[in-house]
C-alpha positions in Angstrom: 138.0 99.0 99.0 140.5 99.9 96.3 144.2 100.3 96.0 146.9 100.3 93.3 149.9 97.9 93.4 152.6 98.1 90.8 150.3 100.1 88.5 147.6 97.4 88.7 144.1 98.0 90.1 143.3 95.8 93.1 140.1 95.5 94.9 139.3 94.2 98.4 135.9 93.1 99.9 134.4 95.4 102.5 133.4 93.9 105.8 129.9 92.4 105.9 127.1 94.8 107.1 125.1 93.9 110.2 122.2 92.9 108.0 124.5 90.5 106.1 126.1 88.9 109.2 122.7 88.2 110.8 119.1 88.1 109.5 117.3 91.4 110.5 113.5 91.8 110.4 111.4 94.7 111.5 108.0 93.4 112.7 105.4 96.1 112.3 102.2 96.0 114.5 98.8 96.8 113.1 98.7 100.0 115.2 101.3 102.0 117.1 101.6 100.9 120.8 103.9 101.5 123.7 103.5 97.9 124.9 105.5 96.0 122.3 107.5 94.0 124.9 104.7 92.8 127.2 104.4 89.0 127.3 107.1 88.3 124.7 108.8 85.5 126.6 105.5 83.7 127.4 104.4 83.8 123.7 107.7 82.6 122.4 107.7 79.7 124.9 104.3 78.6 123.3 105.8 78.2 119.8 105.6 74.5 119.0 109.1 72.9 119.2 110.6 75.9 121.1 112.2 75.7 124.6 113.6 78.8 126.1 117.0 78.2 127.9 118.0 81.7 128.8 116.4 85.2 128.4 117.1 88.8 129.2 114.9 91.9 128.8 115.7 95.0 126.7 117.4 97.9 128.5 118.1 101.4 127.3 121.6 100.3 126.1 121.2 96.6 125.2 118.7 94.6 123.2 116.8 91.8 124.7 118.0 88.3 124.2 116.5 84.8 124.0 118.6 81.6 123.9 116.2 78.8 122.7 116.2 75.3 121.5 114.3 74.6 118.3 114.2 71.2 116.7 117.4 70.1 118.6 119.4 73.2 117.7 120.2 76.2 120.0 119.6 79.7 118.6 120.3 83.1 120.1 117.7 85.7 119.2 118.1 89.5 119.8 115.2 92.0 119.8 114.5 95.7 120.5 111.8 98.3 119.8 112.7 100.5 116.9 111.4 103.3 114.8 109.8 102.4 111.4 109.6 104.2 108.1 108.4 102.4 105.0 110.9 102.1 102.2 108.7 102.3 99.2 111.1 100.3 97.1 110.6 97.3 99.4 106.9 97.0 98.4 105.6 94.5 95.8 108.8 92.4 95.6 107.1 89.1 95.2 104.1 89.8 97.5 100.8 91.7 97.1 99.6 94.3 99.6 96.1 95.7 99.7 95.6 99.5 99.4 94.5 99.5 103.1 97.7 97.7 104.1 99.9 100.1 102.2 98.2 103.1 103.8 98.7 101.6 107.3 102.4 100.9 106.5 103.0 104.4 105.4 101.5 105.7 108.7 103.3 103.2 110.9 106.0 104.6 113.2 107.3 101.7 115.3 108.4 98.1 115.0 110.0 95.3 116.9 113.4 94.5 115.4 114.3 90.8 115.6 117.7 89.5 114.6 119.5 86.2 114.6 122.3 84.2 113.0 121.2 81.7 110.5 122.5 78.1 110.9 123.5 75.7 108.2 119.8 75.0 107.3 118.9 78.5 106.2 115.3 77.6 105.4 114.8 76.2 108.9 116.3 79.3 110.4 114.1 81.6 108.3 111.1 79.6 109.2 111.9 80.0 112.9 112.4 83.8 112.5 108.9 84.0 111.0 107.4 82.0 113.9 109.1 84.3 116.3 107.8 87.4 114.5 104.2 86.1 114.6 104.5 85.2 118.3 106.3 88.3 119.5 104.0 90.8 117.6 100.6 89.0 117.5 98.8 92.1 116.1 101.0 91.9 113.0 100.6 94.2 110.0 103.7 93.3 108.0 107.4 92.4 108.3 110.3 94.3 106.8 112.9 91.8 105.9 115.8 94.2 106.0 118.4 91.5 104.9 116.5 90.8 101.7 115.2 94.3 101.3 111.5 93.6 100.9 108.2 93.9 102.8 106.2 90.7 103.7 102.4 90.9 104.3 101.1 89.5 107.5 98.8 87.0 105.7 101.7 85.3 104.0 103.9 85.4 107.1 101.1 83.9 109.3 100.2 81.0 107.1 103.9 80.2 106.3 104.9 80.3 110.0 102.1 77.9 110.9 103.0 75.4 108.1 104.8 72.1 108.7 106.7 72.8 105.4 109.7 75.2 105.5 109.6 78.2 103.1 111.2 77.8 99.7 114.7 79.1 98.9 113.3 82.0 96.8 111.6 83.3 100.0 115.0 84.0 101.5 116.4 86.5 98.9 115.4 89.0 96.3 116.7 89.8 92.9 116.9 93.5 92.2 117.6 95.3 89.0 119.3 98.7 88.4 119.0 100.3 85.0 121.6 102.6 83.5 121.3 105.5 81.1 122.9 103.4 78.3 120.3 100.6 78.6 122.4 98.3 80.7 120.8 96.4 83.6 122.7 95.3 86.7 121.0 92.3 88.5 122.0 91.5 92.0 120.6 89.6 95.0 120.0 90.5 98.6 119.6 88.0 101.4 122.1 85.3 100.6 124.9 86.6 102.8 122.8 85.9 105.9 122.7 82.2 104.7 126.5 82.1 104.8 126.6 82.4 101.0 127.8 85.0 98.6 125.4 87.4 96.9 125.1 87.0 93.2 125.3 89.4 90.3 124.8 89.5 86.5 126.4 92.5 84.7 125.6 93.9 81.3 122.1 92.6 81.1 119.5 94.5 79.0 115.8 94.8 78.5 115.7 92.1 75.8 117.5 89.5 77.9 116.5 90.6 81.4 114.0 87.8 82.0 116.3 85.0 81.1 119.0 86.5 83.2 116.6 86.9 86.1 115.6 83.2 85.9 119.3 82.3 85.7 120.4 84.2 88.8 117.3 83.0 90.7 118.0 79.3 89.7 121.6 79.6 90.9 120.7 81.3 94.1 118.1 78.7 95.0 120.5 75.9 94.0 123.1 77.4 96.4 120.6 77.5 99.3 119.3 74.0 98.7 122.8 72.5 98.4 124.4 74.9 101.0 127.3 75.5 98.7 129.2 78.8 98.4 130.8 78.9 94.9 132.8 82.1 95.6 135.4 80.0 97.5 136.5 77.8 94.6 135.8 77.4 90.9 133.1 74.7 91.3 130.2 74.8 88.9 126.5 74.1 88.9 124.4 72.6 86.1 121.3 74.6 86.5 119.5 74.6 83.1 119.3 73.7 79.4 119.1 76.0 76.4 116.5 75.5 73.7 119.2 73.8 71.6 119.8 71.3 74.4 123.1 72.9 75.4 123.7 72.8 79.2 123.8 76.0 81.3 126.8 75.5 83.6 127.6 78.4 85.9 130.1 79.5 88.4 130.7 82.7 90.3 133.8 84.8 91.0 134.2 87.4 93.8 133.6 90.9 92.4 137.2 91.8 93.3 138.4 89.4 90.6 135.4 89.3 88.3 135.4 93.0 87.5 138.7 92.4 85.8 136.9 90.4 83.1 135.0 93.5 82.1 136.4 96.4 80.1 134.7 99.8 80.0 131.9 98.7 82.3 129.2 101.3 82.5 127.1 99.9 85.4 128.3 97.9 88.4 131.9 99.2 88.1 134.0 100.1 91.1 132.6 103.7 91.3 129.1 102.1 91.7 130.4 100.0 94.7 131.8 102.7 96.9 128.7 102.7 99.1 127.4 99.2 98.7 127.6 95.9 96.8 131.3 95.7 97.8 131.3 93.0 100.5 130.6 89.3 99.9 129.1 89.4 96.4 130.1 87.5 93.2 129.7 87.8 89.5 128.1 84.9 87.6 130.0 83.4 84.7 129.3 80.5 82.4 131.5 77.5 81.3 130.6 76.9 77.7 132.2 73.4 77.6 133.9 70.8 79.8 137.2 72.0 78.3 136.5 75.6 79.4 135.8 74.4 82.9 139.0 72.4 83.0 141.0 75.4 81.8 139.1 77.8 84.0 138.0 79.8 81.0 135.1 82.1 82.0 132.4 83.4 79.6 130.2 86.3 80.5 126.5 85.6 80.8 125.8 88.1 78.0 127.7 85.9 75.6 124.7 83.5 75.7 122.2 86.2 74.8 121.6 84.8 71.2 121.2 81.3 72.5 118.4 81.4 75.0 115.5 80.8 72.6 111.9 80.3 73.8 112.4 77.0 75.6 115.2 77.5 78.0 114.7 75.3 81.1 116.0 76.1 84.5 116.1 73.1 86.9 114.5 72.7 90.3 116.4 70.7 92.9 115.2 67.4 94.2 114.9 69.1 97.6 112.7 71.8 96.2 110.6 69.3 94.3 109.9 67.4 97.5 109.2 70.6 99.4 106.7 71.8 96.8 104.9 68.5 96.8 104.6 68.6 100.6 103.2 72.1 100.4 100.7 71.3 97.6 99.4 68.4 99.7 99.2 70.4 102.9 97.2 73.1 101.3 95.0 71.0 99.1 91.9 72.1 101.0 92.2 75.4 99.1 91.7 73.4 95.9 88.6 71.7 97.3 87.2 75.1 98.4 88.2 76.8 95.1 86.4 74.1 93.1 83.1 75.1 94.7 83.3 78.3 92.7 82.4 77.4 89.1 84.1 80.6 87.8 87.4 79.1 88.8 89.5 76.8 86.6 91.9 74.5 88.5 94.7 72.4 87.1 96.7 69.9 89.1 100.2 68.5 88.5 100.4 64.8 89.1 103.5 62.5 89.3 102.9 59.7 86.8 105.2 56.7 87.4 107.3 55.1 84.8 110.3 52.7 84.8 108.7 50.4 87.3 107.5 53.4 89.4 111.1 54.4 90.4 110.7 57.6 88.3 107.9 60.0 87.8 106.9 62.4 85.0 105.2 65.5 86.5 102.4 66.6 84.2 99.4 68.9 84.3 95.7 67.7 84.5 92.5 69.7 84.5 90.4 69.0 87.6 86.9 67.7 86.7 85.2 66.5 89.9 85.6 65.3 93.5 84.2 62.2 95.1 85.1 62.2 98.8 88.9 62.0 99.0 89.3 61.2 95.3 89.2 63.5 92.3 88.9 63.0 88.6 91.2 64.9 86.3 91.9 65.0 82.5 95.4 64.9 81.1 96.2 68.2 79.4 99.3 67.2 77.3 101.0 64.1 75.8 103.4 62.4 78.2 107.0 61.8 77.1 107.8 58.7 79.1 104.4 57.2 80.3 103.0 54.5 78.1 99.2 53.9 77.7 98.3 57.4 78.8 97.5 60.2 76.3 96.3 63.8 76.2 92.6 63.9 77.1 92.6 60.7 79.2 90.7 60.9 82.4 91.4 59.0 85.6 90.9 59.2 89.4 93.6 60.3 91.8 94.2 61.2 95.5 96.1 64.0 97.2 99.1 61.7 97.5 99.5 61.9 93.8 99.6 65.7 93.7 102.9 67.6 93.3 101.5 71.1 92.5 98.3 72.9 91.6 97.0 76.2 90.2 93.7 77.9 90.8 92.7 80.4 88.1 90.2 82.8 89.5 88.5 85.5 87.4 91.0 88.1 88.8 94.3 86.2 89.5 95.9 82.8 89.8 96.9 81.1 93.0 99.4 78.4 93.7 100.3 76.7 97.0 102.8 79.4 97.9 100.4 82.3 97.2 97.2 81.0 99.0 97.5 84.1 101.3 95.8 86.0 98.4 92.6 84.0 99.2 92.7 84.9 102.9 90.8 88.0 103.9 
């Protein structure tokens, strides 16, 4: 919304869309059927940890509803059959689809829409919605995550829903890029509003700096989800990275209604570009260059750091995400054992090496050499910074409890704990 007051431009946020207030997913079956609703309540009741408290079926005027308890929290789920048409732009946003899957998606005509309000723990809520999608449409082809504007393959959704580890923060949102005729790139997220947060944007990016800006907006979005903090309500800041010259990357965000005033002659992402979207709860990212700037509330545009990124900029991962990644790497370690049987694969494993009386760990990569029952031998691939008496090339025996991450390099692609669905046929 836009209006003028005393010859000054003023902006107002538009109301949230339905896909921002709640999380909306269209669950697409393998083949069109008129029997989408049969047995839904029974299948939902069989989800581990779920107890149905109230339920109502769909009518011609109202969606169906399920009030359920999941892990000591009550959730209200809505659902209804819906028409489906594949948005091509939603494909290949973080996930791989086979040619056969894409053909089937282009021919698909119906889906079951499932919607729900996310609670404080957004990752838990998202995990529950995936479990519901798998249960309610057992012959699943794919899921259209309307709130995040992307398609999710059934293989990823199925293995993620069955995991004891919640999805990662980056699974809950996408970062999209819009290019302008003048070379500018406008980066913005989709999916954060359903988490009770603000969407994020970076204006005046370009092809040369796009990757660094992408990692910055992703690191900030994941930080907000992990910490459950909405920075649009105050001028708090987050220390999310370090430049190659060791300077900290300290960011904040300002609602677009105020942030646009920091930009003059903006070509892309201006008010005209927001008349039909990106005008509700979305915020522009800014940087504090120093503690004094933060104290004074002096904002710097992200583009002012373009000459400072270098080749070794580091964006941090939260302690919450580090623990989640370790749990997932351990849970799916059987893929490493099976992958090692193929001698064409190369496998590297990240192990936490203790230092400072084992209160701290340095996470470092090893090359997998052999298995002996539940133990494996691995060779250190780089020189540690903080671990004494271990050096590049050293070999030692470890167990799955030491593992924090791993990578399988096949002749065609690489696989990590989050992408093991690529190995599932």
